[in-house]
C-alpha positions in Angstrom: 138.9 100.6 95.7 137.7 99.1 99.0 134.0 98.8 99.5 131.9 98.2 102.6 131.1 94.6 103.6 127.7 93.2 102.5 126.3 93.1 106.0 127.1 96.8 106.5 125.7 97.6 103.0 122.5 95.8 104.1 122.1 98.0 107.1 123.1 101.3 105.4 121.0 100.6 102.3 117.9 99.6 104.3 118.2 102.6 106.6 118.7 105.0 103.8 115.7 103.7 101.9 113.5 103.8 105.1 114.5 107.5 105.5 113.6 108.2 101.9 110.3 106.4 102.4 109.1 108.9 105.0 109.3 111.6 102.4 108.0 109.7 99.5 105.1 107.8 101.2 102.5 110.6 100.5 103.4 110.3 96.8 103.0 106.6 97.0 99.4 107.0 98.5 98.5 109.3 95.5 100.0 106.9 93.0 98.1 103.9 94.5 94.8 105.8 94.3 95.4 106.9 90.7 96.4 103.4 89.6 93.2 101.8 91.2 90.9 104.5 89.7 88.8 103.0 86.8 89.9 99.4 87.5 87.9 96.9 85.4 85.6 99.6 84.0 85.3 101.0 80.5 86.5 104.5 79.8 84.0 107.2 80.7 81.8 104.9 82.8 83.3 105.5 86.2 83.7 108.6 88.5 87.1 110.2 88.8 87.6 111.6 92.3 91.3 112.0 91.6 92.5 114.3 88.7 96.2 114.7 88.2 99.0 114.8 90.8 98.5 118.1 92.6 94.7 117.9 92.7 95.0 114.3 94.0 97.3 115.3 96.9 94.7 117.9 97.8 91.8 115.4 97.5 93.6 112.9 99.8 94.3 115.6 102.3 90.6 116.8 102.3 89.2 113.3 102.6 91.6 111.7 105.1 93.4 114.7 106.7 97.1 115.5 106.3 98.0 112.3 108.2 96.1 110.5 105.5 99.0 111.3 103.2 101.1 109.0 105.4 98.7 106.0 105.2 100.6 102.7 105.1 103.8 104.3 106.4 104.6 101.5 108.9 104.1 98.8 106.2 106.1 100.9 103.7 109.0 101.2 106.1 108.9 97.4 106.7 108.9 96.8 102.9 111.8 99.2 102.3 113.8 97.6 105.1 113.2 94.0 103.9 113.3 94.5 100.2 116.3 96.9 100.0 118.2 95.1 102.8 118.1 91.9 100.8 118.7 93.7 97.5 121.8 95.6 98.8 123.2 92.5 100.5 122.8 90.2 97.5 124.2 92.8 95.1 127.2 93.5 97.4 127.9 89.7 97.5 127.8 89.7 93.7 130.3 92.5 93.7 132.6 90.7 96.1 132.4 87.5 94.0 133.4 89.5 90.9 130.2 88.7 89.1 129.6 92.4 88.3 132.9 92.5 86.4 131.7 90.1 83.8 130.0 91.3 80.6 126.4 92.1 81.5 127.0 91.0 85.1 126.0 94.3 86.6 122.6 94.2 85.1 122.0 90.5 85.8 123.2 90.9 89.4 120.9 93.9 89.9 117.9 92.1 88.5 118.4 88.9 90.5 119.1 90.9 93.7 115.9 93.0 93.0 113.9 89.8 92.4 115.0 88.3 95.7 114.3 91.5 97.6 110.8 91.9 96.0 109.9 88.3 97.0 111.0 88.8 100.6 109.3 92.2 101.0 106.1 91.2 99.1 103.8 90.7 102.2 104.7 94.2 103.5 104.0 95.7 100.0 100.7 93.8 99.9 99.6 95.4 103.2 100.9 98.8 102.3 98.9 98.9 99.1 95.7 97.8 100.8 96.1 100.3 103.6 96.8 103.2 101.2 93.7 102.4 99.1 91.4 102.8 102.1 89.5 106.0 102.4 86.0 107.4 102.9 83.3 105.9 100.6 82.9 109.1 98.5 86.6 108.9 97.5 87.1 105.2 97.4 88.7 103.5 94.4 89.4 99.8 94.2 88.4 97.3 96.8 88.3 98.5 100.4 89.8 95.9 102.8 89.1 97.9 105.9 92.3 97.0 107.8 93.0 98.9 111.0 96.7 98.2 111.6 99.6 96.3 109.9 99.3 93.5 112.5 95.5 93.4 112.0 96.0 93.1 108.2 98.5 90.3 108.7 96.1 88.4 110.9 93.1 88.9 108.5 95.1 87.8 105.4 96.5 84.8 107.3 93.0 83.7 108.5 91.3 84.1 105.1 94.0 82.9 102.8 96.7 81.2 104.8 100.4 81.7 104.5 100.5 81.8 100.7 97.9 84.6 100.8 100.7 86.9 102.1 102.4 86.5 98.8 99.3 87.5 96.7 100.5 89.6 93.8 104.2 88.6 94.0 104.1 87.4 90.4 103.9 91.0 89.3 106.1 92.4 92.0 109.1 90.4 91.1 109.4 91.4 87.4 108.5 95.0 88.4 111.6 95.2 90.6 113.8 93.2 88.2 113.0 95.5 85.3 113.5 98.6 87.5 116.8 97.3 88.9 118.1 96.3 85.4 117.1 99.7 84.0 118.8 101.5 86.8 122.1 99.8 86.3 121.9 99.9 82.5 121.4 103.6 82.4 123.2 105.0 85.4 126.8 104.7 84.2 126.1 106.5 80.9 124.0 109.1 82.7 126.7 109.8 85.1 129.3 110.0 82.3 127.1 112.5 80.5 126.9 114.7 83.6 130.6 114.6 84.0 131.1 115.6 80.4 129.0 118.7 80.9 131.3 119.8 83.7 128.5 121.4 85.6 129.7 119.9 88.9 133.2 119.1 90.4 134.3 115.7 88.9 134.7 114.0 92.2 131.6 115.4 93.9 128.9 113.1 95.1 126.4 115.4 93.3 127.6 113.9 90.0 126.5 110.5 91.0 123.2 111.9 92.4 122.5 113.8 89.1 123.3 110.6 87.1 120.9 108.6 89.4 118.1 111.2 88.9 118.5 111.1 85.2 118.5 107.3 85.3 115.3 107.4 87.3 113.4 108.7 84.3 114.2 105.5 82.4 113.2 103.5 85.5 109.8 105.1 85.7 109.1 104.6 82.0 109.8 100.9 82.1 108.4 100.2 85.6 105.1 102.0 85.5 103.1 99.4 83.5 104.4 96.7 85.9 103.6 98.9 88.8 99.9 99.4 87.8 99.5 95.6 87.4 101.2 95.0 90.7 99.1 97.5 92.6 95.9 96.0 91.3 96.9 92.4 92.0 97.8 93.4 95.6 94.5 95.1 96.2 92.2 92.3 94.8 89.5 91.1 97.1 89.0 87.5 98.2 85.8 85.5 98.4 84.5 83.6 101.5 86.7 80.7 100.7 89.8 82.9 100.7 90.2 82.7 96.9 91.3 85.9 95.0 88.4 87.3 93.1 89.3 87.7 89.4 87.6 89.5 86.6 88.2 90.8 83.1 89.6 94.2 82.2 87.7 95.1 79.0 88.0 98.7 78.1 89.9 99.4 81.3 92.3 102.3 81.0 92.6 103.4 84.6 95.4 105.8 85.6 99.1 105.1 85.3 100.0 107.6 88.1 103.2 108.5 86.1 103.5 112.1 87.3 103.3 111.0 91.0 105.7 108.2 90.1 108.2 110.6 88.6 108.0 112.9 91.6 108.3 110.1 94.1 111.2 108.5 92.3 113.2 111.7 92.1 112.5 112.5 95.8 113.4 109.0 96.8 116.7 109.2 94.8 117.7 112.5 96.5 117.1 111.4 100.1 118.3 107.8 99.7 121.5 108.7 97.8 122.6 111.4 100.1 121.9 109.5 103.3 123.4 106.2 102.1 126.6 107.7 100.7 127.1 109.8 103.8 126.7 106.7 106.0 129.2 104.8 103.8 131.8 107.5 104.3 131.7 106.9 108.0 131.5 103.1 107.7 134.6 102.6 105.5 136.5 105.8 106.4 136.1 107.4 103.1 136.6 104.5 100.7 133.3 104.8 98.8 132.7 103.0 95.6 131.8 105.9 93.2 131.4 104.2 89.9 128.6 101.6 90.1 127.2 101.5 93.6 123.6 101.1 94.8 124.1 104.2 97.0 123.8 106.3 93.8 120.6 104.7 92.7 117.0 105.1 93.8 115.1 102.3 95.4 112.5 100.7 93.2 109.6 101.5 95.2 113.0 101.8 93.2 108.7 102.5 91.9 109.5 103.0 94.1 112.1 101.0 92.8 110.6 99.9 95.9 
């Protein structure tokens, strides 16, 4: 079955993920706050301004206004475009080269494509995290970098830490996306087959792939959340006057995993991304859509999310 060229897949995949990002960014703000809460502090010794998913959404809205739920959106869109554009392009190249037809090739290609995408998009994710952590003093968790804009954040990081400072935290971001991508591809086919077996939906419907992707997203969240917590905290670390990242211990630190918001974000991202990308592909290749293992059916890590 004919598939779209890698360059087209890059554009369609990045565009679909950017559209999904608009809907999931408020959940990303909540997840970031929950994951920074209690950082480097023993259990029971720190205030908890954020309690659970719904209450945290309300807390952010009260402190920062409704628009506060879209903090870091510009950086998030940049990240989704860079990370998923590279990820889709590299995975599509692997498909064309026949690497995904080899035993285990699908998982390996997905992990490598995800790692490359995460590396390229890391500066944007760094800024997104720092912007989303910013709030009024009474509700602040984690270090407050006090950036005003994406460009201002780039300038500040460049001035304080140099070029390498833009890749602060990339060591956790790469395995985060690799694990998520591998989990997606390892579970999607079996999840889709299970949905088909139940005969809830027409066999050739795109809803079958969507349902399989949403079931697969549960496995993605489970394996990615620990990496996501570490990644968020590394990205938000302060630097000293010499531009060096300040490091500390984590004795007794439990913090918040942000798993409920991660699940909600992942499912929402899957729904929006899958539908828009598959619809675009139908127009791009006049109906010849790959319906078995195709990134159009999978969420973006930040996937957590997967992206």
